[in-house]
C-alpha positions in Angstrom: 1.6 -86.1 -9.8 0.6 -84.4 -6.6 -2.8 -85.6 -5.3 -2.9 -84.4 -2.0 -5.7 -81.6 -2.8 -8.1 -84.2 -4.5 -10.1 -84.7 -1.3 -10.3 -81.0 -0.6 -11.9 -80.2 -4.1 -8.6 -79.2 -5.3 -7.3 -79.9 -8.6 -3.9 -82.3 -9.2 -0.9 -80.7 -10.6 2.4 -81.8 -11.8 4.9 -81.8 -9.2 7.1 -79.7 -11.4 4.6 -77.2 -12.1 5.6 -75.2 -9.0 9.2 -74.4 -10.4 7.7 -73.3 -13.5 5.7 -70.7 -11.6 8.5 -69.6 -9.5 10.6 -69.2 -12.6 7.9 -67.2 -14.2 8.0 -64.3 -11.7 10.0 -61.4 -12.6 12.2 -59.3 -10.5 10.5 -55.9 -9.6 13.0 -53.0 -9.9 12.0 -50.3 -7.3 13.4 -46.7 -8.9 15.7 -45.0 -6.5 15.2 -41.3 -6.5 18.5 -39.3 -7.6 20.8 -38.2 -4.8 21.5 -34.4 -4.2 25.2 -33.5 -4.5 26.8 -30.1 -3.8 30.2 -29.5 -5.1 32.0 -26.1 -3.9 34.6 -24.8 -6.2 38.1 -24.1 -5.1 37.8 -20.6 -5.4 34.5 -20.7 -3.0 36.7 -22.9 -0.3 39.3 -20.0 -0.4 36.5 -17.5 0.0 35.1 -19.7 3.0 38.3 -20.1 4.6 39.1 -16.1 4.6 35.7 -15.4 6.0 36.3 -18.0 8.8 39.8 -16.6 9.5 38.5 -13.2 9.5 35.7 -14.2 12.2 38.1 -15.9 14.4 40.5 -12.8 14.4 37.3 -10.9 15.5 36.6 -13.3 18.2 40.0 -13.6 19.5 41.0 -10.0 19.4 41.7 -8.6 22.9 38.5 -7.2 24.7 40.4 -4.3 26.0 41.5 -3.4 22.6 37.7 -3.9 21.4 36.2 -1.8 24.1 38.7 1.2 23.1 37.7 0.9 19.5 34.2 0.9 20.1 34.2 4.0 22.5 36.2 5.6 19.9 34.1 4.9 17.1 30.9 5.7 19.3 32.7 9.2 20.1 33.3 9.9 16.3 29.8 8.8 15.5 28.3 11.4 18.2 30.6 14.2 16.8 29.4 13.6 13.1 32.7 12.8 12.0 31.4 9.5 10.2 28.9 11.4 8.0 31.2 13.3 6.1 32.8 12.6 2.3 36.2 12.2 4.0 34.9 9.5 6.2 33.2 7.5 3.1 36.3 7.9 1.2 38.6 6.6 4.1 36.1 3.6 4.5 36.2 2.7 0.9 40.0 2.8 1.0 40.6 0.6 3.8 38.0 -2.1 2.3 39.8 -1.9 -1.0 43.3 -2.2 0.4 41.9 -5.3 2.7 40.7 -7.0 -0.8 37.0 -6.8 0.4 35.7 -7.4 -3.2 33.1 -9.8 -4.2 34.1 -10.1 -8.0 
């Protein structure tokens, strides 16, 4: 019996009761929120790679070639050559040939 608290208006308690109180405590489980997870399909990875490759080709194309192409396009636009049915058809054909489809 533990009598150390008798003079302090405390009660006496058996020495093994502390162990029982400790054993009576239950573990508290803190719930964890679910983790976000994203998965990219193989087809989407191929598309992303193709877009990256096209962007890299556009960045590394020779600047002198680009200037000539832009100048020619600006001239065609100014002359009204890009407004006709022929220009729309030619552009559609080029996009189709480049497999620029979102299917």
